[in-house]
Backbone as numpy.savetxt, mean C-alpha at the origin, in Angstrom:
# Nx Ny Nz CAx CAy CAz Cx Cy Cz
-7.74 1.06 -15.45 -6.35 1.04 -15.00 -5.44 0.54 -16.11
-5.98 -0.29 -17.01 -5.15 -0.86 -18.07 -5.07 -0.01 -19.32
-6.00 0.90 -19.52 -6.04 1.65 -20.78 -5.73 3.14 -20.60
-5.51 3.59 -19.36 -5.29 5.03 -19.16 -4.04 5.53 -19.88
-2.97 4.72 -19.86 -1.75 5.12 -20.54 -1.94 5.19 -22.05
-2.64 4.21 -22.60 -2.91 4.21 -24.05 -3.76 5.40 -24.44
-4.75 5.71 -23.62 -5.62 6.86 -23.91 -4.82 8.17 -23.84
-3.93 8.28 -22.88 -3.12 9.49 -22.76 -2.21 9.67 -23.97
-1.60 8.56 -24.42 -0.74 8.66 -25.60 -1.55 8.95 -26.85
-2.74 8.38 -26.95 -3.59 8.60 -28.12 -4.01 10.06 -28.25
-4.28 10.68 -27.12 -4.75 12.07 -27.13 -3.61 13.08 -26.94
-2.39 12.57 -26.77 -1.26 13.47 -26.56 -1.31 14.20 -25.24
-1.95 13.60 -24.24 -2.11 14.26 -22.95 -1.31 13.58 -21.84
-0.36 12.73 -22.22 0.46 12.07 -21.22 1.31 13.08 -20.46
1.45 12.88 -19.16 2.22 13.81 -18.33 2.61 13.11 -17.02
3.54 13.70 -16.26 3.86 13.14 -14.94 2.65 13.06 -14.02
1.66 13.96 -14.25 0.45 13.93 -13.42 -0.29 12.61 -13.62
-0.40 12.16 -14.85 -1.08 10.89 -15.13 -0.37 9.73 -14.47
0.96 9.75 -14.54 1.74 8.68 -13.91 1.51 8.66 -12.40
1.54 9.85 -11.80 1.36 9.93 -10.35 -0.04 9.48 -9.94
-1.06 9.92 -10.68 -2.43 9.54 -10.33 -2.65 8.05 -10.52
-2.08 7.50 -11.60 -2.23 6.07 -11.86 -1.69 5.25 -10.69
-0.42 5.46 -10.36 0.20 4.65 -9.32 -0.22 5.09 -7.92
-0.61 6.35 -7.77 -1.12 6.78 -6.48 -2.43 6.09 -6.12
-3.30 5.95 -7.13 -4.56 5.23 -6.90 -4.29 3.75 -6.71
-3.32 3.22 -7.45 -2.93 1.81 -7.26 -2.48 1.56 -5.82
-1.79 2.53 -5.23 -1.31 2.34 -3.86 -2.48 2.17 -2.89
-3.62 2.77 -3.20 -4.82 2.56 -2.38 -5.44 1.20 -2.65
-5.41 0.78 -3.92 -5.97 -0.55 -4.25 -5.23 -1.65 -3.50
-3.93 -1.47 -3.29 -3.12 -2.52 -2.68 -3.59 -2.85 -1.27
-4.04 -1.84 -0.52 -4.49 -2.16 0.84 -5.98 -2.45 0.88
-6.71 -2.11 -0.17 -8.14 -2.43 -0.19 -8.40 -3.89 -0.57
-7.49 -4.48 -1.34 -7.68 -5.88 -1.75 -7.76 -6.84 -0.55
-6.85 -6.76 0.42 -6.97 -7.65 1.59 -8.26 -7.42 2.38
-8.72 -6.14 2.41 -9.97 -5.85 3.13 -11.13 -6.61 2.51
-11.18 -6.63 1.17 -12.27 -7.34 0.50 -12.19 -8.83 0.76
-10.97 -9.37 0.74 -10.80 -10.80 0.99 -11.23 -11.16 2.40
-10.78 -10.38 3.38 -11.11 -10.69 4.77 -12.59 -10.42 5.07
-13.20 -9.48 4.34 -14.63 -9.21 4.53 -15.47 -10.40 4.11
-14.98 -11.15 3.13 -15.72 -12.30 2.62 -15.38 -13.57 3.39
-14.09 -13.81 3.63 -13.66 -15.08 4.22 -13.11 -14.95 5.64
-12.98 -13.73 6.15 -12.40 -13.53 7.47 -13.31 -13.99 8.59
-12.69 -14.36 9.71 -13.45 -14.83 10.87 -12.59 -14.66 12.11
-13.23 -14.60 13.27 -12.46 -14.56 14.51 -12.03 -15.94 14.95
-12.36 -16.95 14.14 -11.97 -18.33 14.44 -11.29 -18.93 13.22
-10.14 -19.56 13.43 -9.40 -20.14 12.32 -10.09 -21.38 11.75
-11.14 -21.85 12.42 -11.86 -23.01 11.93 -13.04 -22.65 11.03
-13.53 -21.42 11.14 -14.70 -21.02 10.35 -14.38 -19.98 9.29
-13.13 -19.59 9.17 -12.72 -18.62 8.17 -11.25 -18.30 8.33
-10.74 -17.44 7.45 -9.35 -17.02 7.59 -9.25 -16.15 8.84
-8.41 -16.55 9.77 -8.31 -15.86 11.05 -7.91 -14.41 10.85
-8.61 -13.49 11.53 -8.35 -12.06 11.37 -6.94 -11.69 11.82
-6.32 -12.53 12.64 -4.95 -12.25 13.06 -3.98 -12.27 11.88
-4.39 -12.96 10.78 -3.52 -13.03 9.61 -3.71 -11.85 8.67
-4.72 -11.04 8.89 -5.00 -9.92 7.98 -3.82 -8.96 7.85
-3.15 -8.58 8.96 -1.99 -7.71 8.79 -0.88 -8.33 7.94
-0.69 -9.66 8.07 0.32 -10.33 7.24 -0.06 -10.29 5.77
-1.34 -10.53 5.49 -1.82 -10.47 4.11 -1.66 -9.05 3.56
-1.99 -8.07 4.38 -1.85 -6.68 3.98 -0.39 -6.34 3.71
0.49 -6.77 4.59 1.92 -6.51 4.41 2.46 -7.14 3.14
2.02 -8.36 2.83 2.56 -9.06 1.66 2.24 -8.33 0.36
1.02 -7.79 0.24 0.63 -7.09 -0.98 1.26 -5.69 -1.04
1.20 -4.96 0.07 1.76 -3.60 0.05 3.28 -3.63 -0.08
3.92 -4.65 0.47 5.38 -4.75 0.36 5.80 -4.88 -1.10
5.10 -5.70 -1.87 5.42 -5.85 -3.29 5.31 -4.51 -4.02
4.29 -3.75 -3.69 4.10 -2.44 -4.32 5.19 -1.48 -3.88
5.46 -1.47 -2.58 6.47 -0.58 -2.02 7.84 -0.83 -2.63
8.25 -2.09 -2.67 9.62 -2.38 -3.10 9.79 -2.13 -4.60
8.70 -2.22 -5.36 8.77 -1.87 -6.78 9.08 -0.39 -6.96
8.49 0.45 -6.09 8.75 1.89 -6.19 10.07 2.27 -5.54
10.52 1.51 -4.56 11.87 1.72 -4.04 12.88 1.40 -5.14
12.61 0.34 -5.88 13.48 -0.03 -7.01 13.52 1.10 -8.04
12.36 1.67 -8.37 12.31 2.76 -9.33 13.03 4.00 -8.80
12.94 4.25 -7.50 13.63 5.37 -6.87 15.14 5.27 -7.11
15.62 4.03 -7.21 17.06 3.82 -7.39 17.47 3.59 -8.84
16.57 3.05 -9.65 16.93 2.70 -11.03 16.27 3.58 -12.08
15.14 4.21 -11.72 14.38 4.98 -12.70 13.46 4.14 -13.54
13.41 2.83 -13.28 12.58 1.91 -14.05 11.59 1.23 -13.12
10.32 1.25 -13.48 9.28 0.61 -12.66 8.94 -0.75 -13.24
9.14 -1.78 -12.41 8.75 -3.13 -12.80 7.72 -3.63 -11.81
6.49 -3.81 -12.29 5.42 -4.31 -11.43 5.18 -5.78 -11.72
5.34 -6.66 -10.73 5.13 -8.08 -10.94 3.68 -8.39 -11.31
3.49 -9.57 -11.88 2.15 -10.02 -12.26 1.26 -10.27 -11.06
1.83 -10.24 -9.86 1.04 -10.51 -8.66 -0.13 -9.54 -8.54
0.07 -8.28 -8.96 -1.01 -7.30 -8.85 -2.19 -7.69 -9.73
-1.89 -8.10 -10.96 -2.97 -8.51 -11.87 -3.67 -9.77 -11.35
-2.87 -10.70 -10.83 -3.44 -11.94 -10.28 -4.34 -11.62 -9.09
-3.88 -10.71 -8.21 -4.66 -10.35 -7.03 -5.98 -9.71 -7.42
-5.96 -8.80 -8.40 -7.19 -8.13 -8.80 -8.16 -9.10 -9.48
-7.62 -10.00 -10.32 -8.47 -10.99 -10.97 -9.09 -11.94 -9.95
-8.29 -12.31 -8.94 -8.79 -13.20 -7.89 -9.94 -12.56 -7.13
-9.80 -11.27 -6.83 -10.86 -10.56 -6.09 -12.14 -10.50 -6.90
-12.04 -10.26 -8.21 -13.23 -10.24 -9.07 -13.93 -11.59 -9.02
-13.15 -12.68 -9.16 -13.74 -14.02 -9.08 -14.35 -14.30 -7.73
-13.70 -13.80 -6.67 -14.20 -14.01 -5.31 -15.54 -13.31 -5.12
-15.66 -12.10 -5.64 -16.92 -11.36 -5.53 -18.04 -12.06 -6.31
-17.71 -12.59 -7.47 -18.72 -13.30 -8.26 -19.23 -14.52 -7.51
-18.29 -15.29 -6.92 -18.69 -16.46 -6.14 -19.51 -16.08 -4.92
-19.11 -14.98 -4.26 -19.84 -14.52 -3.08 -21.26 -14.09 -3.45
-21.39 -13.44 -4.61 -22.72 -13.02 -5.05 -23.62 -14.20 -5.34
-23.02 -15.30 -5.82 -23.81 -16.49 -6.14 -24.10 -17.33 -4.90
-23.07 -17.51 -4.05 -23.20 -18.44 -2.92 -23.56 -17.76 -1.60
-23.41 -16.43 -1.51 -23.49 -15.63 -0.28 -22.22 -15.90 0.55
-21.80 -14.96 1.41 -20.60 -15.16 2.22 -20.65 -16.44 3.06
-21.80 -16.70 3.69 -21.91 -17.92 4.52 -21.79 -19.17 3.66
-22.40 -19.14 2.48 -22.32 -20.29 1.59 -20.92 -20.52 1.07
-20.20 -19.43 0.80 -18.82 -19.57 0.32 -17.92 -20.15 1.39
-18.12 -19.69 2.64 -17.34 -20.25 3.74 -17.63 -21.74 3.93
-18.91 -22.10 3.78 -19.27 -23.52 3.93 -18.64 -24.35 2.83
-18.62 -23.81 1.59 -18.04 -24.53 0.47 -16.53 -24.69 0.62
-15.91 -23.72 1.29 -14.45 -23.73 1.45 -14.02 -24.28 2.82
-14.98 -24.82 3.59 -14.72 -25.20 4.98 -13.52 -26.13 5.12
-13.42 -27.11 4.20 -12.34 -28.10 4.34 -10.97 -27.52 3.99
-10.95 -26.33 3.35 -9.68 -25.72 2.96 -9.25 -24.61 3.90
-10.13 -24.23 4.85 -9.85 -23.09 5.71 -8.62 -23.33 6.58
-8.58 -24.46 7.27 -7.45 -24.75 8.16 -6.12 -24.81 7.40
-6.05 -25.53 6.25 -4.79 -25.51 5.49 -4.41 -24.11 5.02
-5.40 -23.29 4.65 -5.10 -21.92 4.19 -4.46 -21.12 5.31
-4.97 -21.25 6.52 -4.39 -20.53 7.65 -2.96 -20.96 7.90
-2.68 -22.25 7.71 -1.32 -22.77 7.89 -0.40 -22.28 6.79
-0.91 -22.28 5.55 -0.09 -21.88 4.40 0.31 -20.40 4.44
-0.44 -19.59 5.19 -0.06 -18.19 5.32 1.38 -18.07 5.83
1.75 -18.96 6.75 3.09 -18.89 7.33 4.17 -19.30 6.33
3.78 -19.97 5.26 4.75 -20.43 4.26 4.84 -19.47 3.08
3.67 -19.15 2.50 3.67 -18.39 1.26 4.00 -16.91 1.47
3.57 -16.32 2.57 3.84 -14.90 2.77 5.33 -14.61 2.93
6.08 -15.37 3.77 7.54 -15.14 3.81 8.21 -15.39 2.47
7.76 -16.40 1.73 8.34 -16.66 0.41 8.08 -15.51 -0.55
6.87 -14.92 -0.45 6.55 -13.77 -1.29 7.43 -12.58 -0.97
7.64 -12.34 0.33 8.53 -11.26 0.74 9.93 -11.48 0.19
10.44 -12.68 0.38 11.81 -12.99 -0.03 11.99 -12.87 -1.54
11.03 -13.40 -2.29 11.13 -13.35 -3.75 11.15 -11.93 -4.27
10.25 -11.08 -3.77 10.18 -9.69 -4.21 11.44 -8.92 -3.82
11.92 -9.18 -2.61 13.12 -8.49 -2.13 14.34 -8.84 -2.97
14.53 -10.13 -3.23 15.69 -10.57 -4.00 15.65 -10.03 -5.42
14.47 -10.03 -6.04 14.34 -9.54 -7.41 14.67 -8.05 -7.49
14.14 -7.25 -6.56 14.40 -5.81 -6.59 15.86 -5.50 -6.29
16.43 -6.19 -5.31 17.85 -5.98 -5.00 18.71 -6.33 -6.20
18.37 -7.41 -6.89 19.12 -7.81 -8.09 19.02 -6.74 -9.18
17.82 -6.19 -9.38 17.64 -5.16 -10.41 18.40 -3.88 -10.06
18.41 -3.52 -8.77 19.18 -2.35 -8.34 20.67 -2.61 -8.53
21.10 -3.82 -8.21 22.51 -4.19 -8.39 22.92 -4.08 -9.86
22.06 -4.57 -10.76 22.36 -4.47 -12.19 22.45 -3.01 -12.63
21.58 -2.17 -12.07 21.59 -0.75 -12.41 22.90 -0.10 -11.96
23.36 -0.47 -10.76 24.63 0.07 -10.25 25.79 -0.38 -11.13
25.78 -1.65 -11.51 26.84 -2.18 -12.36 26.87 -1.49 -13.72
25.68 -1.16 -14.23 25.59 -0.51 -15.55 25.81 1.00 -15.48
25.85 1.54 -14.26 26.06 2.97 -14.09 24.83 3.81 -14.36
23.64 3.20 -14.30 22.39 3.93 -14.58 21.61 4.24 -13.30
22.20 3.93 -12.14 21.49 4.14 -10.88 21.35 5.63 -10.59
20.31 5.97 -9.83 19.98 7.37 -9.54 20.61 7.87 -8.25
20.83 6.98 -7.29 21.41 7.37 -6.01 22.90 7.07 -6.01
23.69 7.98 -5.49 25.15 7.84 -5.58 25.77 7.09 -4.40
25.04 6.97 -3.30 25.58 6.30 -2.12 24.63 5.20 -1.65
25.19 4.26 -0.90 24.37 3.18 -0.36 23.34 3.73 0.63
23.74 4.70 1.44 22.81 5.30 2.40 21.67 6.00 1.68
21.98 6.63 0.55 20.94 7.28 -0.24 19.95 6.26 -0.79
20.45 5.10 -1.19 19.58 4.04 -1.69 18.64 3.53 -0.62
19.15 3.39 0.60 18.39 2.78 1.68 17.56 3.78 2.47
17.68 5.06 2.18 16.99 6.11 2.92 15.47 5.89 3.04
14.76 5.48 1.95 13.30 5.30 2.07 12.88 4.22 3.06
13.79 3.28 3.36 13.43 2.17 4.23 13.19 2.61 5.67
13.80 3.71 6.08 13.68 4.13 7.49 12.22 4.38 7.85
11.54 5.21 7.07 10.14 5.52 7.37 9.24 4.32 7.13
9.55 3.52 6.10 8.71 2.35 5.81 8.76 1.35 6.96
9.95 1.09 7.48 10.09 0.14 8.59 9.44 0.69 9.85
9.66 1.98 10.13 9.04 2.59 11.32 7.52 2.51 11.26
6.95 2.82 10.08 5.50 2.77 9.94 4.96 1.37 10.22
5.61 0.35 9.67 5.15 -1.02 9.86 5.35 -1.49 11.29
6.45 -1.12 11.90 6.68 -1.51 13.30 5.61 -0.91 14.21
5.31 0.36 14.02 4.33 1.03 14.88 2.93 0.47 14.68
2.50 0.33 13.42 1.13 -0.10 13.17 0.93 -1.59 13.45
1.91 -2.42 13.09 1.74 -3.86 13.32 1.86 -4.21 14.80
2.75 -3.54 15.51 2.85 -3.80 16.95 1.60 -3.32 17.68
0.90 -2.34 17.10 -0.35 -1.87 17.70 -1.38 -3.00 17.75
-1.41 -3.84 16.70 -2.36 -4.96 16.69 -2.00 -6.01 17.73
-0.73 -6.06 18.12 -0.29 -7.03 19.14 -0.62 -6.51 20.54
-0.26 -5.26 20.81 -0.49 -4.69 22.14 -1.97 -4.37 22.38
-2.71 -4.14 21.31 -4.14 -3.80 21.44 -4.97 -4.76 20.59
-4.74 -6.04 20.80 -5.36 -7.06 19.95 -6.88 -7.03 20.02
-7.44 -6.83 21.19 -8.90 -6.82 21.33 -9.51 -5.67 20.53
-8.89 -4.51 20.61 -9.40 -3.35 19.86 -9.29 -3.60 18.36
-8.18 -4.22 17.94 -8.00 -4.52 16.52 -9.04 -5.51 16.02
-9.26 -6.61 16.77 -10.21 -7.63 16.34 -11.65 -7.11 16.36
-11.93 -6.14 17.22 -13.27 -5.57 17.28 -13.54 -4.64 16.09
-12.50 -3.96 15.63 -12.66 -3.00 14.52 -11.48 -3.12 13.55
-11.34 -4.24 12.86 -10.17 -4.43 11.99 -10.12 -3.46 10.82
-11.28 -3.03 10.32 -11.27 -2.12 9.17 -10.74 -0.73 9.54
-10.97 -0.31 10.79 -10.45 0.99 11.22 -8.92 0.97 11.19
-8.34 -0.11 11.71 -6.88 -0.24 11.68 -6.39 -0.30 10.23
-7.11 -1.02 9.37 -6.69 -1.16 7.97 -6.72 0.19 7.26
-7.73 1.01 7.54 -7.78 2.35 6.95 -6.59 3.18 7.41
-6.26 3.08 8.70 -5.10 3.82 9.22 -3.83 3.37 8.52
-3.67 2.06 8.37 -2.48 1.53 7.69 -2.48 1.95 6.23
-3.62 1.80 5.57 -3.69 2.04 4.14 -3.35 3.45 3.74
-3.94 4.43 4.40 -3.67 5.82 4.02 -2.28 6.26 4.44
-1.75 5.68 5.52 -0.36 5.95 5.90 0.58 5.41 4.82
0.31 4.20 4.37 1.12 3.58 3.32 1.04 4.38 2.03
-0.16 4.78 1.62 -0.34 5.53 0.38 0.39 6.87 0.43
0.32 7.55 1.57 1.02 8.82 1.72 2.53 8.62 1.57
3.03 7.57 2.19 4.46 7.27 2.15 4.91 6.99 0.71
4.16 6.14 0.01 4.53 5.76 -1.36 4.40 6.93 -2.32
3.34 7.72 -2.18 3.14 8.84 -3.10 4.25 9.88 -2.95
4.70 10.12 -1.73 5.83 11.04 -1.55 7.09 10.48 -2.19
7.27 9.16 -2.09 8.43 8.54 -2.72 8.35 8.67 -4.25
7.14 8.54 -4.81 6.96 8.72 -6.25 7.36 10.13 -6.67
6.92 11.12 -5.90 7.24 12.51 -6.23 8.75 12.73 -6.15
9.39 12.16 -5.11 10.85 12.27 -5.00 11.55 11.68 -6.22
11.05 10.52 -6.66 11.67 9.86 -7.81 11.47 10.69 -9.07
10.27 11.23 -9.26 9.96 12.00 -10.46 10.75 13.31 -10.50
11.03 13.87 -9.32 11.75 15.16 -9.24 13.24 14.98 -9.01
13.68 13.71 -8.89 15.11 13.41 -8.64 15.59 14.11 -7.36
14.80 14.00 -6.31 15.17 14.57 -5.01 15.23 13.46 -3.97
15.98 13.70 -2.89 16.06 12.72 -1.81 14.77 12.73 -1.01
14.33 11.55 -0.62 13.13 11.47 0.22 13.48 11.86 1.64
12.46 12.22 2.41 12.67 12.55 3.83 13.12 11.31 4.58
14.08 11.49 5.48 14.49 10.36 6.30 13.33 9.90 7.19
12.64 10.87 7.77 11.44 10.60 8.57 10.26 11.24 7.85
9.41 10.42 7.28 8.26 10.93 6.54 7.32 11.69 7.48
6.63 12.74 6.98 5.72 13.53 7.83 4.62 12.72 8.50
4.31 11.53 7.99 3.25 10.72 8.60 3.72 10.01 9.86
5.06 9.89 10.05 5.59 9.10 11.17 5.40 9.77 12.54
5.69 11.07 12.72 5.50 11.66 14.06 4.08 11.53 14.62
3.00 11.85 13.85 1.65 11.65 14.42 1.33 10.18 14.65
1.87 9.30 13.83 1.66 7.87 14.06 2.37 7.43 15.34
3.58 7.92 15.55 4.30 7.61 16.79 3.56 8.13 18.01
2.96 9.31 17.89 2.17 9.86 19.00 0.96 8.99 19.29
0.27 8.54 18.22 -0.90 7.67 18.41 -0.49 6.36 19.09
0.63 5.80 18.68 1.12 4.55 19.29 1.43 4.78 20.77
2.07 5.89 21.08 2.43 6.20 22.47 1.18 6.36 23.33
0.19 7.08 22.82 -1.04 7.30 23.58 -1.82 6.01 23.79
-1.88 5.16 22.75 -2.67 3.94 22.85 -1.99 2.82 23.59
-0.66 2.68 23.41 0.07 1.55 23.99 0.70 1.89 25.33
1.34 3.04 25.43 2.08 3.39 26.65 1.19 4.10 27.66
0.50 5.15 27.22 -0.34 5.92 28.14 -1.58 5.12 28.54
-2.10 4.33 27.60 -3.24 3.48 27.91 -4.59 4.08 27.61
-4.62 5.13 26.77 -5.91 5.66 26.32 -6.61 4.60 25.48
-7.94 4.55 25.55 -8.71 3.54 24.83 -8.18 3.36 23.40
-7.62 2.18 23.07 -6.98 1.97 21.76 -7.91 2.21 20.58
-9.19 1.86 20.73 -10.13 2.04 19.63 -10.29 3.52 19.29
-10.37 4.35 20.33 -10.50 5.80 20.11 -9.25 6.35 19.43
-8.09 5.93 19.92 -6.83 6.44 19.37 -6.67 6.07 17.91
-6.90 4.80 17.57 -6.69 4.37 16.18 -7.75 4.95 15.26
-8.95 5.19 15.79 -10.00 5.83 14.98 -9.64 7.27 14.65
-9.18 7.99 15.66 -8.76 9.39 15.43 -7.60 9.43 14.45
-6.63 8.52 14.64 -5.48 8.52 13.73 -5.89 8.13 12.32
-6.82 7.21 12.16 -7.25 6.81 10.81 -7.90 7.99 10.09
-8.68 8.79 10.81 -9.28 9.99 10.21 -8.19 10.97 9.82
-7.20 11.13 10.70 -6.08 12.03 10.40 -5.31 11.56 9.17
-5.00 10.25 9.11 -4.23 9.73 7.97 -4.99 9.89 6.66
-6.30 9.72 6.71 -7.12 9.92 5.52 -7.08 11.38 5.08
-7.28 12.29 6.03 -7.23 13.71 5.70 -5.86 14.14 5.20
-4.82 13.58 5.81 -3.46 13.92 5.39 -3.19 13.47 3.97
-3.70 12.29 3.61 -3.50 11.79 2.24 -4.27 12.65 1.24
-5.51 13.00 1.57 -6.29 13.84 0.65 -5.65 15.22 0.49
-5.12 15.76 1.57 -4.44 17.06 1.49 -3.20 16.96 0.61
-2.42 15.90 0.81 -1.23 15.68 -0.02 -1.62 15.57 -1.48
-2.65 14.77 -1.77 -3.08 14.57 -3.16 -3.52 15.88 -3.78
-4.32 16.66 -3.05 -4.86 17.91 -3.59 -3.74 18.90 -3.90
-2.82 19.07 -2.96 -1.76 20.07 -3.15 -0.80 19.65 -4.26
-0.42 18.38 -4.29 0.53 17.93 -5.31 -0.09 18.00 -6.70
-1.34 17.55 -6.83 -2.00 17.59 -8.14 -2.14 19.02 -8.63
-2.54 19.93 -7.76 -2.67 21.33 -8.16 -1.33 21.95 -8.53
-0.28 21.62 -7.79 1.05 22.16 -8.11 1.51 21.66 -9.48
1.30 20.38 -9.77 1.71 19.83 -11.06 0.90 20.46 -12.19
-0.40 20.60 -11.97 -1.25 21.23 -13.00 -0.81 22.66 -13.29
-0.51 23.41 -12.25 -0.05 24.79 -12.46 1.28 24.83 -13.18
2.17 23.92 -12.82 3.51 23.91 -13.44 3.44 23.52 -14.91
2.58 22.55 -15.25 2.48 22.07 -16.63 1.43 22.80 -17.44
0.69 23.70 -16.77 -0.37 24.47 -17.45 -1.44 23.54 -18.03
-1.88 22.57 -17.23 -2.91 21.63 -17.67 -4.03 21.58 -16.65
-5.16 21.00 -17.05 -6.29 20.77 -16.15 -6.27 19.32 -15.70
-6.67 19.10 -14.48 -6.58 17.75 -13.92 -7.46 16.75 -14.65
-8.72 17.12 -14.92 -9.66 16.16 -15.49 -10.09 16.53 -16.91
-9.31 17.38 -17.56 -9.56 17.74 -18.96 -8.27 17.57 -19.74
-8.37 17.28 -21.04 -7.16 17.12 -21.84 -6.79 18.41 -22.56
-7.59 19.46 -22.36 -7.26 20.76 -22.93 -6.37 21.53 -21.95
-5.53 22.39 -22.47 -4.64 23.18 -21.63 -5.37 24.37 -21.02
-4.83 24.83 -19.91 -5.40 26.02 -19.29 -5.11 27.24 -20.14
-5.95 28.22 -20.00 -5.69 29.51 -20.65 -5.06 30.44 -19.63
-3.92 30.97 -19.97 -3.23 31.87 -19.05 -3.89 33.25 -19.07
């Protein structure tokens, strides 16, 4: 992840495709990091591990930082990624090393005295993280507007991506509240549904930014997600079945999006996806 840009410049193969693949894959890493943390330290009890009820908050805190960085780029044309991503990835590597040495049960035992304070600190650090990232991005967009380098001409155009992002989070996070038992029984299924929905949303925003086009007010992932929420929460169909079906759909939708966009870019630029040589017409 750290040398792909240097390799592309060294070989003269840099292109918008590389940028999209780099950050598109990063968008998946953002939701996988909390899964690894909760897999090691998570528990259904706040006394024996990080309570699983906090997993959506942890997921939101990391994905929000990634999302707002790309919202900022959508408006300014400049991508600024905070050091939080590097810190998170380094932390996960260290966590895996400790888990390999101590085993998950041993790591929880070693951290037992810190578990309760960690659960409490979630309520402090996560809102602060949200606020810090939001203020920084808003400030950078404001500077871009003042300098006349902004990409969107109206305030509504600037805020357009937020509609689908807020709807997605409201639907998926409220699902864990209304169907808490189903979520706690299968937290990874819900996380997969959230993760691929988030990645689809962000990747479409990246394409909009790269092509200088307006994003959809309602992203294509929102209607099927709204239907899943309606069936699971309002109609009362078994929530586990509904979220499992939707997670499979969101995964397939993301793979379809990736395949079609990558092929379209390759055809347009006359390049091969996994080769640095050009296609022969």
